[in-house]
FIRO-357990 format. One line per field, with one value per residue (C-alpha): residue number from 1; residue in one letter; chain; x, y, z. Coordinates in steps of 0.1 Angstrom, whole numbers, plus 5000, padded with zeros to 4 digits. Each point is the difference from the previous one (the first is absolute). Last residue first. Layout:
BEGIN
titi NUM, ...
zapa A, ...
bafi A, ...
px X, ...
py Y, ...
pz Z, ...
! end
This chain:
BEGIN
titi 376, 375, 374, 373, 372, 371, 370, 369, 368, 367, 366, 365, 364, 363, 362, 361, 360, 359, 358, 357, 356, 355, 354, 353, 352, 351, 350, 349, 348, 347, 346, 345, 344, 343, 342, 341, 340, 339, 338, 337, 336, 335, 334, 333, 332, 331, 330, 329, 328, 327, 326, 325, 324, 323, 322, 321, 320, 319, 318, 317, 316, 315, 314, 313, 312, 311, 310, 309, 308, 307, 306, 305, 304, 303, 302, 301, 300, 299, 298, 297, 296, 295, 294, 293, 292, 291, 290, 289, 288, 287, 286, 285, 284, 283, 282, 281, 280, 279, 278, 277, 276, 275, 274, 273, 272, 271, 270, 269, 268, 267, 266, 265, 264, 263, 262, 261, 260, 259, 258, 257, 256, 255, 254, 253, 252, 251, 250, 249, 248, 247, 246, 245, 244, 243, 242, 241, 240, 239, 238, 237, 236, 235, 234, 233, 232, 231, 230, 229, 228, 227, 226, 225, 224, 223, 222, 221, 220, 219, 218, 217, 216, 215, 214, 213, 212, 211, 210, 209, 208, 207, 206, 205, 204, 203, 202, 201, 200, 199, 198, 197, 196, 195, 194, 193, 192, 191, 190, 189, 188, 187, 186, 185, 184, 183, 182, 181, 180, 179, 178, 177, 176, 175, 174, 173, 172, 171, 170, 169, 168, 167, 166, 165, 164, 163, 162, 161, 160, 159, 158, 157, 156, 155, 154, 153, 152, 151, 150, 149, 148, 147, 146, 145, 144, 143, 142, 141, 140, 139, 138, 137, 136, 135, 134, 133, 132, 131, 130, 129, 128, 127, 126, 125, 124, 123, 122, 121, 120, 119, 118, 117, 116, 115, 114, 113, 112, 111, 110, 109, 108, 107, 106, 105, 104, 103, 102, 101, 100, 99, 98, 97, 96, 95, 94, 93, 92, 91, 90, 89, 88, 87, 86, 85, 84, 83, 82, 81, 80, 79, 78, 77, 76, 75, 74, 73, 72, 71, 70, 69, 68, 67, 66, 65, 64, 63, 62, 61, 60, 59, 58, 57, 56, 55, 54, 53, 52, 51, 50, 49, 48, 47, 46, 45, 44, 43, 42, 41, 40, 39, 38, 37, 36, 35, 34, 33, 32, 31, 30, 29, 28, 27, 26, 25, 24, 23, 22, 21, 20, 19, 18, 17, 16, 15, 14, 13, 12, 11, 10, 9, 8, 7, 6, 5, 4, 3, 2, 1
zapa E, M, G, G, R, V, Y, A, Y, L, R, A, L, A, D, G, A, V, Q, R, D, D, Q, S, L, D, D, S, E, A, D, N, L, L, T, E, A, A, I, R, L, A, G, G, T, D, I, D, D, L, D, T, T, D, Y, L, T, G, L, Q, A, T, L, L, E, F, H, A, F, D, P, A, A, R, A, A, A, E, Q, L, A, A, R, A, P, L, G, A, W, G, S, A, E, I, R, L, L, I, D, R, R, A, A, G, P, L, V, A, A, L, A, E, A, A, D, Q, G, S, T, L, P, V, A, R, T, D, W, H, F, Q, G, T, E, V, E, E, I, R, P, T, A, G, P, A, D, I, A, V, A, L, C, V, G, R, A, G, H, K, F, R, D, Q, E, P, T, G, S, Y, H, V, R, D, S, I, A, R, R, G, H, W, D, G, L, A, L, Y, D, L, R, A, S, R, D, R, D, P, A, I, A, A, G, S, E, T, F, D, T, V, G, G, H, A, L, A, I, R, L, Q, G, D, G, S, P, L, T, A, L, P, E, T, P, D, S, A, S, A, R, F, A, V, P, C, P, L, L, V, A, T, E, D, M, K, L, P, A, A, I, T, V, A, R, I, N, A, P, A, D, A, R, I, T, D, W, L, P, E, A, D, R, L, N, D, H, N, G, P, L, I, W, W, T, I, A, P, D, E, G, M, T, A, L, A, H, R, I, V, G, P, S, P, T, A, T, D, F, T, D, G, A, L, L, V, H, A, A, G, H, D, R, A, A, Q, A, L, R, S, L, A, G, H, R, A, E, M, L, R, G, R, I, N, G, D, A, A, E, P, I, N, A, F, R, R, G, I, H, L, D, S, S, H, I, F, R, F, S, M
bafi A, A, A, A, A, A, A, A, A, A, A, A, A, A, A, A, A, A, A, A, A, A, A, A, A, A, A, A, A, A, A, A, A, A, A, A, A, A, A, A, A, A, A, A, A, A, A, A, A, A, A, A, A, A, A, A, A, A, A, A, A, A, A, A, A, A, A, A, A, A, A, A, A, A, A, A, A, A, A, A, A, A, A, A, A, A, A, A, A, A, A, A, A, A, A, A, A, A, A, A, A, A, A, A, A, A, A, A, A, A, A, A, A, A, A, A, A, A, A, A, A, A, A, A, A, A, A, A, A, A, A, A, A, A, A, A, A, A, A, A, A, A, A, A, A, A, A, A, A, A, A, A, A, A, A, A, A, A, A, A, A, A, A, A, A, A, A, A, A, A, A, A, A, A, A, A, A, A, A, A, A, A, A, A, A, A, A, A, A, A, A, A, A, A, A, A, A, A, A, A, A, A, A, A, A, A, A, A, A, A, A, A, A, A, A, A, A, A, A, A, A, A, A, A, A, A, A, A, A, A, A, A, A, A, A, A, A, A, A, A, A, A, A, A, A, A, A, A, A, A, A, A, A, A, A, A, A, A, A, A, A, A, A, A, A, A, A, A, A, A, A, A, A, A, A, A, A, A, A, A, A, A, A, A, A, A, A, A, A, A, A, A, A, A, A, A, A, A, A, A, A, A, A, A, A, A, A, A, A, A, A, A, A, A, A, A, A, A, A, A, A, A, A, A, A, A, A, A, A, A, A, A, A, A, A, A, A, A, A, A, A, A, A, A, A, A, A, A, A, A, A, A, A, A, A, A, A, A, A, A, A, A, A, A, A, A, A, A, A, A, A, A, A, A, A, A
px 6106, 5023, 5030, 4992, 4997, 5033, 5017, 4983, 5010, 5036, 5001, 4987, 5026, 5027, 4989, 5000, 5035, 5013, 4984, 5015, 5034, 4995, 4989, 5031, 4998, 5002, 4966, 4985, 4964, 5008, 5027, 4975, 4974, 5026, 5009, 4963, 4993, 5031, 4989, 4965, 5012, 5023, 4973, 4970, 4968, 5007, 4997, 4965, 5010, 5026, 4971, 4984, 5031, 4992, 5025, 4992, 5024, 5012, 4998, 5026, 5023, 4970, 5006, 4978, 5014, 4981, 5012, 4982, 4968, 4973, 5024, 5004, 4963, 4999, 5034, 4990, 4969, 5020, 5026, 4972, 4982, 5033, 5005, 4965, 5004, 5033, 4986, 5001, 5014, 5007, 5016, 4997, 5017, 4986, 5022, 4983, 5015, 4970, 4997, 4982, 4978, 4982, 4969, 4989, 5030, 5004, 4993, 4968, 5013, 5028, 4977, 4977, 5030, 5011, 4966, 5006, 5003, 5029, 5007, 5013, 5013, 5002, 5019, 5002, 5030, 4996, 5024, 4977, 5011, 4993, 5012, 4994, 4975, 5002, 5006, 4991, 5022, 4995, 5032, 4998, 5009, 5034, 5008, 4967, 4971, 5017, 4984, 5012, 4986, 5016, 5005, 4984, 5007, 4973, 4994, 5012, 5034, 5021, 4996, 5024, 5004, 4975, 4996, 5000, 5027, 4996, 4991, 5022, 4991, 5014, 4980, 4971, 5021, 5015, 4972, 5004, 4989, 5019, 5032, 5023, 5030, 4987, 4993, 4985, 5007, 4975, 5000, 5035, 5016, 5031, 4998, 4962, 4996, 5029, 4981, 4999, 5038, 5008, 5018, 5036, 5013, 5010, 4977, 4989, 4962, 5003, 4965, 4994, 5013, 5015, 4994, 4997, 4982, 4994, 4975, 5008, 4972, 5014, 4992, 5035, 5023, 5014, 5032, 5013, 5015, 4974, 4995, 5035, 4992, 4973, 5021, 5004, 5034, 5016, 4991, 4992, 4992, 5023, 4994, 4963, 4987, 4987, 4979, 4988, 4974, 4991, 4964, 4982, 5017, 5001, 5018, 5033, 5027, 5019, 5032, 5006, 5011, 4986, 4965, 4993, 4975, 4975, 4980, 5027, 4999, 5027, 5030, 5031, 4989, 4983, 5029, 5025, 4976, 5001, 5038, 5004, 4978, 5024, 5012, 4969, 4975, 4975, 4991, 5007, 4981, 5009, 4974, 4979, 4981, 4974, 4985, 4965, 4989, 5023, 4976, 5015, 5035, 4993, 4991, 5030, 5023, 4986, 5002, 5037, 5011, 4984, 5013, 5036, 4998, 5001, 5034, 4998, 4970, 4963, 4995, 4980, 5017, 4998, 4975, 4982, 4985, 4974, 4994, 4973, 4972, 4964, 4986, 4987, 5031, 5024, 4981, 5001, 5038, 5002, 4978, 5023, 5031, 4982, 4999, 5037, 4993, 4970, 5021, 5023, 4971, 4985, 5033, 5004, 4964, 5003, 4975, 4992, 5028, 5000, 5034, 5011, 5004, 5034, 5015, 4979, 5020, 5002, 5005, 4983, 5005, 4972, 5013, 4986, 4970, 4990, 4978, 5001, 4978, 5009, 4968, 4988
py 6896, 4972, 5016, 5034, 4984, 4983, 5032, 5021, 4976, 4999, 5038, 5002, 4975, 5020, 5032, 4983, 4986, 5034, 5017, 4975, 5007, 5038, 4996, 4980, 4963, 4980, 5011, 4979, 5008, 5006, 4973, 4974, 5011, 4998, 4965, 4990, 5013, 4982, 4967, 5005, 5007, 4969, 4975, 5003, 5018, 5026, 5038, 5002, 4977, 5027, 5024, 4975, 5004, 5037, 5028, 5037, 5021, 5035, 5028, 5027, 4987, 4996, 5026, 4998, 5021, 5013, 5021, 5019, 4984, 4978, 4971, 4997, 4994, 4963, 4993, 5019, 4980, 4967, 5012, 5010, 4967, 4981, 5021, 4993, 4962, 5000, 5018, 5037, 5025, 5037, 5018, 5004, 5029, 5005, 5021, 5015, 5018, 5018, 5013, 4970, 4999, 5032, 4990, 4978, 5001, 4967, 5002, 4979, 4974, 4991, 4994, 4979, 4978, 4996, 4989, 5003, 4968, 5012, 5037, 5020, 5035, 5010, 5033, 5021, 5016, 5021, 5013, 5021, 5006, 5029, 5027, 5037, 5010, 5038, 5012, 5036, 5025, 5037, 5015, 5022, 5036, 5013, 5011, 5003, 4979, 4966, 4971, 4964, 4970, 4970, 4967, 4967, 4963, 4975, 4991, 4976, 5014, 4968, 4973, 5014, 5020, 5028, 5023, 5037, 4994, 5019, 5037, 5006, 5033, 5030, 5032, 4992, 4975, 4965, 4989, 4964, 4983, 4967, 4993, 5019, 5011, 5034, 5034, 5032, 5028, 5029, 5037, 4997, 5023, 4978, 4994, 4998, 4976, 4980, 4992, 4962, 5001, 4975, 4970, 4991, 5004, 4964, 4992, 4968, 5006, 5036, 5013, 5028, 4977, 5010, 5018, 5038, 5028, 5034, 5027, 5035, 5023, 5034, 5032, 5012, 4978, 4967, 4989, 4965, 5002, 4979, 4977, 4987, 4976, 4982, 4968, 4994, 4983, 4966, 4992, 4968, 4998, 5030, 5036, 5003, 5033, 5026, 5024, 5035, 5010, 5037, 5013, 5032, 5011, 4964, 4968, 5017, 4976, 5005, 4979, 4965, 4986, 4970, 5013, 4983, 5023, 4986, 5025, 5004, 4964, 4978, 4989, 5016, 5007, 4967, 4981, 5017, 4991, 4963, 5001, 5013, 4972, 4987, 5034, 5021, 4976, 4980, 4975, 5025, 5029, 5024, 5027, 5005, 5033, 4994, 5031, 4997, 5021, 4980, 4970, 4969, 5006, 4979, 4971, 5004, 5002, 4968, 4982, 5010, 4991, 4965, 4994, 5010, 4974, 5013, 5003, 5016, 4979, 5003, 5033, 5029, 4993, 5036, 5027, 5004, 5035, 5005, 5036, 5019, 4991, 5008, 4971, 4978, 5008, 4991, 4968, 4991, 5004, 4978, 4973, 5001, 4995, 4972, 4980, 4992, 4984, 4983, 4985, 4984, 4985, 4986, 4985, 4984, 4987, 4984, 4971, 4964, 4984, 5027, 5018, 4998, 5035, 5006, 5007, 5032, 5015, 5036, 5022, 5031, 5002, 5026, 5011, 5035, 5023, 5036, 5017, 5038, 5031, 5036, 5017, 5032
pz 4808, 5013, 4984, 5015, 5035, 4996, 4989, 5027, 5028, 4987, 4998, 5036, 5012, 4982, 5017, 5034, 4994, 4989, 5030, 5024, 4984, 5004, 5036, 5008, 5006, 5033, 5011, 4972, 4988, 4963, 5001, 5013, 4973, 4973, 5010, 5003, 4965, 4985, 5016, 4988, 4965, 5000, 5010, 5023, 5006, 4974, 4996, 5013, 5028, 5009, 5005, 5024, 5021, 5006, 4998, 5005, 4978, 5009, 4975, 5005, 4972, 4977, 4973, 4969, 4972, 4969, 4970, 4973, 5014, 4985, 4996, 5038, 5010, 4992, 5015, 5031, 5004, 4997, 5026, 5024, 4996, 5006, 5032, 5011, 4994, 5019, 5030, 5005, 5025, 5001, 4971, 4962, 4984, 4964, 4977, 4970, 4970, 4986, 4964, 4985, 5031, 4990, 5021, 5029, 5022, 5020, 5037, 5002, 4975, 5024, 5029, 4978, 4989, 5037, 5013, 5037, 5021, 5020, 4995, 4971, 4996, 4963, 4997, 4969, 4983, 4969, 4974, 4978, 4964, 4977, 5024, 4993, 5027, 5006, 5036, 5004, 5018, 5009, 5012, 5031, 4991, 5009, 4965, 4981, 4987, 4999, 4981, 5001, 4981, 5017, 4982, 5009, 5000, 5007, 5036, 5027, 5006, 5004, 4975, 4974, 4968, 5001, 4970, 5007, 5026, 5033, 5001, 5031, 5015, 5019, 5001, 5022, 5019, 4995, 4976, 4987, 4968, 4996, 4981, 5024, 4980, 4988, 5015, 4988, 5026, 4997, 5010, 5014, 5024, 5003, 5037, 4999, 4971, 5014, 5031, 4995, 4995, 4972, 5015, 4991, 5035, 5001, 5029, 4980, 5001, 4987, 4996, 4974, 4973, 4966, 4968, 4996, 4981, 5015, 4991, 5012, 4987, 4989, 5018, 5001, 4979, 5012, 5016, 5010, 5035, 5020, 4971, 5000, 5029, 4981, 4993, 5038, 5003, 5000, 4964, 4982, 4962, 4994, 4986, 5008, 4985, 5025, 4978, 5009, 4975, 4997, 4997, 4990, 4968, 4987, 5009, 5006, 5013, 5032, 5004, 5013, 4966, 4981, 4992, 4967, 4983, 4974, 4979, 4974, 4989, 5016, 4979, 5014, 5036, 5002, 4986, 5024, 5028, 4990, 4995, 5036, 5015, 5026, 5011, 4996, 5016, 4980, 5028, 5027, 4984, 4972, 4996, 4969, 4994, 4972, 4983, 4986, 4971, 4977, 5002, 4984, 5015, 5031, 4978, 4978, 5030, 5014, 4967, 4994, 5035, 4999, 4965, 5010, 5028, 5035, 5016, 5034, 5008, 5007, 4982, 5013, 5033, 5012, 5009, 4966, 4998, 4973, 4989, 4981, 5023, 4991, 5020, 4972, 4978, 5028, 5007, 4963, 5001, 5030, 4983, 4969, 5022, 5019, 4968, 5003, 5034, 4986, 4972, 5025, 5019, 4968, 4990, 5034, 4999, 4966, 5002, 4994, 5019, 5026, 5005, 5036, 5014, 5016, 4966, 4998, 4971, 5011, 4969, 5013, 5038, 5002, 5035, 5001, 4994, 5007, 4974, 4998, 5005, 5009, 5010, 4982
! end
């Protein structure tokens, strides 16, 4: 019989999403927070669906070292609902052992019997066929490979060696803190379950990042997943299935524009057609557009935005084509015309920085859209 388990990480339960502006008529931050808690139930269902008796959480289960008592209590209660599933929870950098010592004391004291806080780098029996080799994170920042102890951690003859760790395989700072990409070979591992990277990533047949089960940023371009892992015998290649667990999709779509193009039509062509309430959408406009086209794009974005959980229109890469007849649409004289001409001069000035020219151009576009909206 295969040994089966679910691999997940980086739930960041309790994250407040302060970087997301709260819509006047919505509760997107609250919905995102609840979705992170709801990932626990979806992981449990994934375990049941795939015949797995274990869920491995590879660090950063909680977003901070000091989550509120309610956040801890609700998370433990949800994990404890199905006693047939054992949860193995590893400290990560956000909920590391030193900063989050009271958190781990609470888990050890109050957690249901099917929840195991793996806070010591020592072998733990999962069942007669498998041993868990954990690498808990002691400090938020470390100068060494957190998986180094794995090479010397023992296991019984014929037992699967399954390791659990949190950290990066690539060391961009040359600090020596990177996880060795061949750790599965040097430590004779059947599987190394990694956390820290929020997107799904396979390092080798036996070394995997599951990514977060509920995405939290515009980066990875897909809903969160967990990994359903089955290993038939020591030395056998693990069989891995990605199981979608994410409620929200953080989606980025490009709208490249050219002179004379219908900007509103271009935007409509890239908008998702279904499940908009659970999509956080970022539109990246680029290319060139005149003031009328920019105004049309802004108006189309404003009409579409309420359909989505969150909507952003980014125009930093969109250049503006200016025409004096567009200024006539603002006013042919008076204070508005003077303001428009001043902004146009600044937007085209070689004496100003690119940022200052951008600010002036954006202001002129807003003035044009404001006057046009008043006329309509």
